[in-house]
MARGUPA-479557 format. One line per 4 residues: number of its first residue (from 1); their letters; for each residue x, y, z of N, C-alpha, C. Coordinates in steps of 0.2 Angstrom, whole numbers. Example, Ala and Ser with C-alpha at 12.3 -4.5 7.8 and 13.67 -1.06 7.14 Angstrom:
2
1	AS	66,-28,39,62,-22,39,66,-16,39 | 64,-11,35,68,-5,36,64,0,39
! end
This chain:
388
1	MSVE	-500,907,879,-502,903,885,-497,906,891 | -500,910,895,-496,913,900,-500,913,907 | -497,914,912,-500,915,918,-496,920,923 | -500,924,926,-496,929,930,-497,926,938
5	FIGM	-491,927,941,-490,924,948,-490,931,952 | -494,931,957,-494,936,962,-493,933,969 | -489,937,973,-488,935,980,-491,940,984 | -490,940,991,-493,945,995,-488,946,1001
9	IGTQ	-487,953,1002,-482,955,1007,-486,958,1013 | -483,958,1019,-485,963,1024,-479,966,1027 | -480,971,1032,-475,975,1035,-472,972,1041 | -475,966,1043,-473,962,1050,-473,955,1049
13	DVSE	-469,951,1052,-469,944,1052,-474,941,1056 | -480,939,1052,-485,936,1056,-489,932,1051 | -493,927,1054,-497,923,1050,-502,919,1054 | -506,915,1051,-511,911,1056,-507,906,1060
17	TRPA	-501,905,1058,-497,900,1062,-491,904,1066 | -491,910,1065,-485,914,1068,-487,920,1072 | -486,920,1078,-488,927,1082,-484,932,1079 | -487,938,1080,-484,944,1077,-477,945,1080
21	HGPA	-472,946,1076,-465,947,1078,-463,954,1075 | -460,958,1080,-458,965,1078,-463,970,1078 | -461,976,1076,-466,982,1076,-471,981,1070 | -476,985,1070,-481,984,1065,-478,986,1058
25	IDTD	-474,991,1058,-470,992,1052,-463,991,1053 | -460,985,1051,-453,983,1051,-451,984,1044 | -447,990,1043,-445,992,1036,-440,987,1033 | -436,984,1037,-431,980,1034,-434,973,1032
29	YTVR	-439,971,1036,-442,965,1034,-447,966,1028 | -450,971,1028,-454,973,1022,-450,972,1015 | -444,975,1015,-440,975,1009,-438,968,1008 | -435,965,1013,-433,958,1012,-439,953,1009
33	FARA	-445,954,1012,-450,950,1010,-452,952,1002 | -452,958,1000,-453,960,993,-448,957,989 | -441,958,991,-436,956,987,-436,948,986 | -438,945,991,-439,937,990,-444,936,985
37	HEDA	-449,939,984,-454,938,979,-451,940,972 | -447,945,972,-444,947,965,-439,942,963 | -435,939,968,-430,934,966,-433,928,965 | -439,926,967,-443,920,966,-446,920,959
41	GFDR	-447,926,956,-450,926,949,-457,928,949 | -460,930,955,-467,933,955,-467,939,950 | -473,940,948,-474,945,943,-476,952,947 | -480,950,953,-483,956,957,-483,954,964
45	ILIG	-484,958,968,-486,957,975,-492,961,977 | -496,958,981,-502,962,984,-500,965,990 | -502,971,991,-502,974,998,-509,975,1000 | -510,972,1006,-517,972,1008,-520,978,1011
49	YSSG	-526,978,1013,-530,983,1016,-534,981,1022 | -534,985,1027,-539,984,1033,-539,991,1036 | -544,991,1041,-545,998,1044,-540,999,1049 | -535,994,1050,-530,996,1055,-523,995,1052
53	SPDG	-522,993,1046,-516,991,1043,-512,998,1040 | -506,997,1039,-502,1003,1036,-505,1005,1030 | -504,1011,1028,-506,1013,1021,-503,1010,1016 | -507,1007,1011,-504,1003,1006,-500,1007,1001
57	VQVA	-502,1013,999,-498,1017,994,-491,1018,997 | -491,1020,1003,-484,1021,1006,-480,1015,1006 | -483,1010,1008,-479,1003,1008,-477,1002,1001 | -481,1003,996,-479,1001,989,-473,1006,987
61	AHVA	-474,1012,989,-468,1017,987,-462,1015,990 | -462,1013,996,-456,1010,1000,-453,1004,996 | -457,1000,994,-455,994,991,-452,995,984 | -456,1000,980,-454,1001,973,-447,1004,973
65	ARTD	-445,1008,978,-439,1011,978,-433,1006,979 | -435,1000,981,-430,995,983,-430,989,979 | -434,989,974,-435,983,969,-434,986,962 | -433,981,957,-432,983,951,-437,982,946
69	RLGL	-441,976,946,-446,975,941,-453,973,944 | -453,971,951,-459,968,954,-465,973,953 | -470,970,951,-477,974,950,-480,975,957 | -483,980,958,-486,982,965,-494,982,964
73	LIAH	-497,978,967,-505,977,967,-507,980,974 | -510,986,974,-512,989,980,-519,989,981 | -521,985,987,-528,985,989,-531,991,991 | -537,993,988,-539,1000,989,-547,999,990
77	RPGF	-550,1003,995,-557,1003,996,-559,1010,994 | -564,1010,989,-567,1016,987,-571,1019,993 | -572,1025,993,-577,1028,998,-573,1032,1003 | -567,1032,1004,-563,1036,1010,-559,1042,1007
81	IAPT	-558,1042,1001,-555,1048,998,-558,1049,991 | -558,1055,989,-561,1056,982,-558,1052,977 | -561,1050,972,-558,1046,966,-553,1050,962 | -554,1057,962,-550,1061,958,-543,1061,962
85	LAAR	-543,1062,968,-537,1062,972,-534,1055,972 | -538,1049,972,-535,1043,971,-531,1042,965 | -535,1044,959,-532,1044,953,-525,1047,952 | -524,1053,955,-518,1056,955,-513,1053,959
89	SFAT	-515,1050,965,-510,1047,970,-507,1041,966 | -512,1036,963,-509,1030,960,-505,1032,954 | -507,1037,950,-503,1039,944,-497,1041,946 | -496,1045,951,-490,1048,953,-485,1042,955
93	LDHF	-487,1037,959,-483,1032,961,-482,1027,955 | -486,1027,950,-485,1023,944,-479,1026,940 | -478,1033,940,-472,1035,937,-466,1034,941 | -466,1035,947,-460,1034,951,-458,1027,951
97	SGGR	-463,1022,950,-461,1015,950,-459,1012,943 | -460,1017,938,-459,1014,931,-464,1010,928 | -470,1012,930,-476,1009,927,-478,1002,930 | -476,1001,937,-477,995,940,-484,994,944
101	VAVH	-488,999,944,-494,1000,949,-500,996,946 | -503,993,950,-510,990,948,-514,991,955 | -521,992,954,-525,993,960,-530,987,961 | -531,985,967,-535,979,968,-541,982,972
105	TITG	-547,983,969,-553,986,972,-557,981,977 | -557,983,983,-561,980,988,-567,984,990 | -573,982,989,-579,986,991,-580,986,998 | -579,980,1001,-580,980,1009,-585,974,1010
109	GHDT	-583,970,1014,-587,964,1015,-590,963,1022 | -589,968,1027,-592,968,1033,-593,975,1036 | -600,976,1038,-602,982,1041,-597,985,1046 | -596,980,1051,-592,983,1057,-585,985,1055
113	EQRR	-582,981,1050,-575,984,1048,-576,990,1044 | -581,991,1040,-581,997,1037,-582,1003,1041 | -586,1002,1047,-588,1008,1051,-582,1010,1055 | -577,1006,1056,-570,1008,1059,-567,1014,1055
117	DGDY	-568,1014,1049,-566,1020,1045,-571,1025,1044 | -577,1024,1047,-582,1029,1046,-587,1028,1040 | -587,1022,1037,-592,1021,1032,-598,1017,1034 | -604,1020,1034,-610,1017,1036,-615,1015,1031
121	LGKE	-612,1015,1025,-617,1013,1019,-618,1005,1020 | -624,1003,1018,-625,996,1017,-622,993,1011 | -622,986,1010,-618,983,1005,-620,985,998 | -627,985,996,-629,987,990,-627,995,988
125	DRYA	-627,999,993,-625,1006,992,-617,1006,991 | -614,1002,994,-607,1002,994,-605,1000,986 | -608,995,984,-607,993,977,-609,998,972 | -614,1002,973,-616,1007,969,-611,1013,969
129	RTDE	-608,1014,975,-603,1019,975,-597,1017,972 | -595,1011,972,-589,1008,969,-590,1008,961 | -596,1007,959,-597,1007,952,-595,1014,949 | -598,1019,953,-597,1026,951,-590,1028,952
133	YLGI	-587,1026,957,-580,1028,958,-575,1025,953 | -576,1019,951,-571,1016,946,-572,1019,939 | -578,1021,938,-580,1025,931,-576,1031,931 | -576,1035,937,-572,1041,937,-564,1040,937
137	LRRA	-562,1034,940,-555,1033,940,-553,1032,933 | -556,1028,929,-555,1026,922,-554,1033,918 | -559,1037,919,-559,1043,915,-554,1048,917 | -552,1048,924,-547,1052,926,-540,1050,923
141	WTSG	-539,1044,923,-533,1041,920,-532,1041,913 | -537,1042,909,-537,1042,902,-539,1048,898 | -541,1053,902,-544,1059,899,-539,1065,899 | -537,1068,893,-533,1073,893,-536,1080,894
145	EAFS	-543,1080,894,-547,1086,894,-550,1086,901 | -552,1092,903,-556,1093,909,-563,1090,909 | -565,1088,914,-572,1085,914,-575,1086,921 | -582,1086,921,-586,1087,927,-590,1081,928
149	HEGE	-592,1080,934,-596,1074,935,-601,1076,941 | -608,1073,940,-613,1074,945,-616,1067,946 | -615,1064,951,-618,1057,952,-621,1056,959 | -623,1050,961,-626,1049,967,-621,1050,973
153	HYRF	-615,1048,972,-610,1049,977,-605,1054,976 | -603,1056,970,-598,1061,969,-600,1066,964 | -597,1072,966,-599,1078,962,-593,1083,961 | -591,1085,955,-585,1089,955,-586,1093,948
157	EDYR	-582,1098,947,-582,1102,941,-575,1103,938 | -574,1103,932,-568,1104,928,-562,1101,931 | -563,1095,932,-557,1091,934,-552,1090,929 | -546,1091,930,-540,1089,925,-534,1088,929
161	SDVL	-530,1083,927,-524,1081,931,-518,1082,926 | -513,1085,929,-506,1085,926,-503,1079,926 | -505,1074,929,-502,1067,930,-506,1062,928 | -504,1058,922,-508,1052,920,-504,1046,921
165	PVRA	-506,1040,921,-502,1034,922,-497,1033,916 | -492,1029,917,-487,1028,912,-491,1025,905 | -495,1020,906,-499,1018,900,-505,1022,898 | -506,1023,892,-511,1027,890,-518,1023,892
169	SGIP	-518,1017,892,-524,1013,894,-526,1014,902 | -522,1017,905,-523,1018,913,-519,1012,917 | -521,1012,923,-518,1008,928,-523,1001,928 | -520,995,928,-524,989,928,-528,989,934
173	LFFG	-534,987,934,-539,987,939,-541,979,941 | -539,977,947,-541,971,949,-548,972,953 | -552,967,954,-558,968,958,-560,961,961 | -561,962,968,-563,956,972,-570,955,974
177	GSSE	-573,949,974,-579,948,977,-583,942,974 | -588,940,977,-591,934,975,-599,934,975 | -602,940,976,-609,941,976,-611,943,969 | -618,943,968,-621,946,962,-619,953,961
181	AAYR	-619,957,966,-617,964,965,-609,965,963 | -605,960,966,-598,960,964,-597,958,957 | -601,953,955,-600,951,947,-602,957,943 | -608,960,945,-611,966,941,-606,971,940
185	VGGR	-603,974,946,-598,979,946,-591,977,943 | -589,972,945,-582,970,943,-583,968,936 | -588,964,934,-589,963,927,-589,969,922 | -591,974,924,-591,980,920,-584,984,920
189	HADT	-580,984,926,-574,988,926,-568,984,927 | -567,978,929,-561,974,931,-557,972,924 | -551,973,925,-546,970,920,-545,963,922 | -545,962,929,-544,955,932,-549,954,938
193	FALW	-553,949,938,-558,948,943,-555,943,948 | -554,944,954,-551,940,959,-556,936,963 | -554,929,963,-558,925,967,-554,921,972 | -557,918,978,-553,914,982,-554,907,980
197	GEPL	-549,903,982,-549,896,980,-554,891,982 | -559,890,978,-564,885,978,-563,879,974 | -567,874,975,-566,868,970,-567,870,963 | -565,866,959,-565,868,952,-572,869,949
201	AETA	-577,865,951,-584,866,948,-586,873,950 | -586,874,957,-588,881,959,-584,887,956 | -578,886,955,-574,891,952,-576,892,945 | -578,887,941,-580,888,934,-587,891,934
205	EQIA	-591,890,939,-597,894,939,-596,901,940 | -592,903,945,-590,910,946,-587,913,940 | -583,910,936,-580,913,930,-586,914,925 | -590,909,924,-596,910,920,-600,916,922
209	SVRA	-601,917,928,-605,923,931,-601,930,929 | -595,930,930,-591,936,929,-591,938,921 | -590,932,917,-591,934,910,-597,936,908 | -603,933,910,-609,935,909,-611,942,910
213	AAVE	-608,944,916,-609,951,919,-605,956,914 | -599,954,912,-595,958,907,-599,959,900 | -602,954,898,-606,954,892,-612,958,893 | -616,958,899,-621,962,900,-620,969,900
217	AGRT	-613,971,903,-611,978,903,-609,980,896 | -609,976,891,-608,978,884,-600,978,882 | -596,974,886,-589,974,885,-588,969,879 | -583,970,875,-581,966,870,-575,961,872
221	DIPG	-572,963,877,-567,959,880,-569,956,886 | -566,951,889,-568,948,895,-562,949,900 | -564,950,907,-559,951,912,-555,944,913 | -549,945,915,-545,940,917,-547,937,924
225	ISVS	-545,931,926,-548,928,932,-542,927,936 | -542,929,942,-537,927,947,-540,923,953 | -536,917,955,-538,913,960,-533,913,965 | -534,913,972,-530,913,977,-529,906,981
229	FRPI	-523,904,983,-522,898,986,-517,899,991 | -516,894,996,-511,894,1001,-507,887,1000 | -503,886,995,-499,880,994,-495,878,1000 | -496,871,1001,-492,868,1007,-488,862,1003
233	LGPT	-481,863,1002,-477,859,999,-473,854,1003 | -472,848,1000,-467,843,1003,-464,839,998 | -458,836,1000,-454,832,995,-458,825,993 | -463,823,997,-467,818,996,-474,820,998
237	EELA	-479,816,995,-486,817,997,-487,817,1004 | -484,811,1007,-485,810,1014,-482,816,1018 | -476,818,1017,-473,823,1020,-477,830,1020 | -480,831,1014,-484,837,1013,-490,837,1017
241	WDRA	-493,831,1017,-499,831,1022,-497,831,1029 | -492,828,1031,-489,829,1038,-488,836,1040 | -485,840,1035,-484,847,1036,-491,851,1037 | -496,849,1032,-502,852,1032,-506,851,1039
245	HRIL	-506,845,1041,-509,844,1048,-506,847,1054 | -499,848,1053,-496,852,1059,-498,859,1058 | -498,862,1052,-501,869,1051,-508,870,1054 | -512,865,1053,-519,865,1055,-519,865,1063
249	DTIK	-515,860,1066,-515,860,1073,-512,866,1076 | -507,869,1073,-505,876,1075,-510,881,1075 | -514,881,1070,-519,886,1069,-524,885,1075 | -526,879,1076,-531,877,1081,-529,879,1088
253	GGNG	-522,878,1089,-519,879,1095,-518,886,1097 | -519,890,1092,-519,898,1094,-512,901,1094 | -507,897,1091,-500,900,1091,-500,906,1087 | -504,907,1082,-505,913,1078,-511,917,1080
257	GSFV	-513,916,1086,-519,919,1088,-521,926,1087 | -516,930,1087,-517,938,1086,-519,939,1079 | -516,935,1074,-518,935,1067,-525,932,1066 | -526,926,1068,-533,923,1067,-538,927,1071
261	GKLR	-537,930,1077,-542,934,1080,-544,940,1076 | -539,943,1072,-540,949,1068,-545,947,1062 | -543,941,1059,-548,938,1054,-555,937,1056 | -555,934,1062,-562,933,1065,-566,939,1067
265	RFTG	-562,945,1069,-565,951,1070,-568,954,1063 | -565,952,1058,-567,955,1051,-574,951,1049 | -574,945,1051,-580,941,1049,-586,942,1055 | -584,943,1061,-589,944,1066,-591,937,1069
269	NEGP	-593,938,1076,-595,932,1079,-601,928,1076 | -605,932,1072,-611,929,1069,-610,926,1063 | -604,926,1061,-602,923,1054,-600,928,1049 | -597,926,1044,-595,931,1039,-601,934,1035
273	QNVG	-601,941,1034,-606,944,1030,-605,943,1022 | -598,943,1021,-596,943,1014,-597,936,1011 | -600,936,1004,-601,930,1001,-595,925,1000 | -589,928,999,-583,924,997,-582,920,1003
277	SQRL	-582,923,1009,-580,918,1015,-586,913,1016 | -592,915,1015,-598,910,1015,-597,904,1011 | -594,906,1005,-593,901,1000,-588,896,1002 | -582,899,1005,-577,894,1007,-579,890,1013
281	LAAA	-583,893,1017,-585,888,1023,-590,883,1020 | -594,885,1015,-599,880,1012,-595,874,1009 | -590,876,1006,-585,871,1003,-582,866,1008 | -580,869,1014,-577,866,1019,-582,861,1022
285	AKAD	-588,863,1023,-594,859,1026,-595,853,1022 | -594,853,1015,-595,847,1011,-590,842,1012 | -583,844,1012,-578,840,1013,-572,844,1014 | -567,841,1017,-560,844,1018,-556,844,1012
289	RHDR	-557,839,1008,-553,838,1002,-557,838,996 | -554,842,991,-558,842,984,-553,841,978 | -555,839,973,-552,839,967,-545,835,968 | -540,838,965,-533,835,965,-530,836,971
293	ALWT	-530,842,974,-526,844,980,-529,849,985 | -535,852,983,-538,857,987,-540,855,994 | -538,859,999,-539,857,1006,-542,863,1009 | -549,862,1012,-553,868,1014,-553,868,1022
297	APAK	-549,863,1025,-549,863,1033,-547,870,1036 | -541,873,1033,-539,879,1036,-544,885,1036 | -548,885,1030,-554,890,1030,-558,889,1036 | -560,883,1037,-565,882,1043,-562,884,1050
301	ATGA	-555,882,1050,-552,884,1057,-551,891,1058 | -550,895,1052,-549,902,1053,-555,906,1052 | -561,903,1051,-567,907,1049,-567,910,1042 | -562,908,1038,-562,910,1031,-562,918,1031
305	GGNS	-558,921,1035,-558,928,1035,-554,931,1029 | -551,927,1025,-547,929,1019,-546,923,1015 | -541,923,1010,-540,917,1006,-536,912,1010 | -540,907,1012,-537,902,1017,-538,895,1015
309	TALV	-539,893,1009,-539,886,1006,-532,885,1004 | -530,878,1005,-523,876,1003,-523,871,997 | -518,871,994,-516,866,989,-510,862,992 | -511,855,993,-507,851,997,-504,846,993
313	GTPE	-497,845,993,-494,840,989,-487,841,987 | -484,837,983,-477,838,981,-478,844,976 | -472,847,974,-472,853,969,-476,851,963 | -475,844,961,-478,842,955,-485,841,955
317	TVAQ	-488,839,961,-495,838,962,-498,845,962 | -495,850,966,-498,857,967,-498,860,960 | -492,859,956,-492,863,950,-498,860,945 | -499,853,945,-504,851,941,-511,853,943
321	ALLD	-512,854,950,-518,857,952,-519,864,950 | -514,868,950,-514,875,947,-516,875,940 | -513,870,936,-514,870,929,-522,868,928 | -525,864,932,-532,862,932,-536,869,932
325	YIDI	-534,873,936,-538,880,936,-536,884,930 | -530,884,928,-528,888,921,-533,885,916 | -534,878,916,-537,875,910,-545,877,910 | -547,880,916,-554,882,916,-555,889,915
329	GVTT	-549,893,914,-550,900,912,-546,905,917 | -543,902,922,-539,906,926,-533,909,923 | -531,915,924,-526,919,920,-520,921,925 | -522,922,932,-518,924,937,-519,920,943
333	ILIR	-513,918,946,-513,914,952,-510,918,958 | -513,919,963,-511,922,969,-509,917,974 | -503,916,976,-501,911,981,-497,914,987 | -499,912,993,-495,914,999,-495,909,1004
337	GYDP	-490,909,1008,-489,903,1013,-491,905,1020 | -491,899,1024,-492,900,1031,-485,902,1035 | -480,900,1031,-473,903,1033,-471,908,1028 | -474,914,1028,-474,919,1023,-468,920,1019
341	LDDA	-462,921,1022,-456,923,1018,-453,916,1016 | -452,911,1020,-449,905,1018,-453,902,1012 | -460,902,1013,-464,899,1008,-463,902,1001 | -463,909,1001,-462,913,995,-455,911,991
345	IDYG	-450,909,995,-444,907,992,-445,900,989 | -448,896,993,-449,889,990,-453,889,984 | -458,893,984,-463,893,978,-458,895,972 | -454,900,973,-450,902,967,-445,896,965
349	RHLI	-442,892,970,-438,887,968,-441,881,965 | -447,879,968,-450,872,966,-457,872,963 | -461,878,963,-467,877,961,-468,882,954 | -467,888,955,-468,892,949,-464,890,943
353	PLVR	-458,888,943,-455,885,937,-459,879,934 | -461,875,938,-465,869,935,-471,871,931 | -475,876,933,-481,878,930,-479,882,923 | -474,886,924,-471,890,918,-468,885,912
357	QELA	-465,880,915,-462,875,910,-467,872,906 | -472,870,910,-478,866,907,-482,870,902 | -483,876,903,-486,881,899,-482,882,893 | -475,883,894,-471,884,888,-471,878,883
361	RREA	-471,872,887,-471,866,883,-478,865,878 | -483,867,881,-490,867,878,-489,872,872 | -487,878,873,-487,883,868,-482,881,862 | -477,878,864,-472,875,858,-476,869,855
365	ANAS	-479,865,858,-483,860,855,-488,862,850 | -492,867,853,-497,870,849,-494,874,842 | -489,877,843,-486,881,838,-483,876,833 | -480,870,835,-478,865,830,-484,862,827
369	AGTA	-489,861,830,-495,858,827,-499,863,823 | -498,869,823,-501,874,820,-508,875,822 | -510,874,829,-516,874,832,-516,880,837 | -523,882,838,-524,887,844,-523,883,850
373	PAGT	-520,887,855,-519,884,862,-526,881,865 | -526,875,866,-532,872,869,-532,872,877 | -526,871,880,-525,871,887,-530,867,891 | -531,861,888,-536,856,892,-533,850,893
377	EPAA	-527,848,891,-524,842,893,-518,842,896 | -517,843,902,-511,844,906,-507,838,905 | -500,839,903,-496,833,902,-492,832,909 | -489,827,909,-485,825,915,-479,830,916
381	LATA	-478,832,922,-473,837,923,-467,834,924 | -462,837,922,-455,835,924,-453,835,931 | -450,831,933,-448,831,941,-443,836,942 | -445,840,948,-441,845,950,-438,844,957
385	GSAR	-434,848,959,-431,847,966,-437,847,971 | -435,844,976,-440,843,982,-441,849,986 | -446,851,989,-447,856,993,-446,854,1001 | -447,859,1005,-446,858,1012,-452,853,1014
! end
């Protein structure tokens, strides 16, 4: 009974509530941000991708040289470089980082954003290309022999690499999306399938869809499931919600306008094309609050251009909410805050230990009883120190 915690870093101090501060690549801030996650006990950090952002592989290399154990999850869009070159690039960094690299595949959710990098394929064709691309990556990472390929999107002869990943199984592949095409392709290839933070019932439906796609693809294993949230913590429920509403007012007031504007440019004035954003907005249209602590108002305020739903409450409440998702099959939790650096520190002090302590308690109880982990009856959490 374990869960992987992933944070997210950027190269600039900016969020939906904070105007951009400093240069687009602030090298000192980037290292400080990554080290804060390592000190906080995160397992990995996600390095995002957009048509205008710094190159993620180079950001990861900079961070890898200045951290000791922190995993590096690099967002990557197929279609802009050859899969054979990508395979060598990631495998090279995997060696220099001591086997810490994972790749998060993003097929692309908006035509306008894709065209900024010269990609004019439609959605279905993009997913077909991703399917072919990931098959090549897997083979390139695990084959010690030369091989050729002739497909719809890629063709090459006698490829063989002198550099393979540290692990014989290759580099872990994460995959994001919420459409039927995403389930189909991610169900076939993903080690971990990433979802945004929807209500429990809708999340369970998506998990079932991913697992069904994996079975349909002939897999005997099932992908892990990642879910993303924006926790807003406070020492009491009232103070947590006061902080949440201040954050929402700040978003609506445009104080982080440059960041929110970027998100909305990704979705477009006509509304988001990607199903993940559409699903978040649909949940927000039903109600602002769901389940134990899920709050969808920030998704509505930002246009759901990214993972933008919050979990609000004391550390104990939010930890229980995360355990609710673990109980339905989630194996990885991605959390990032609206005050990115300070929140990462707070999560390490007040939130992550509570979840891990409860999972350890369950594991010990199951071992004592001689039963398989059920993971369905969260127990009361021990009181921890209060958050900001």
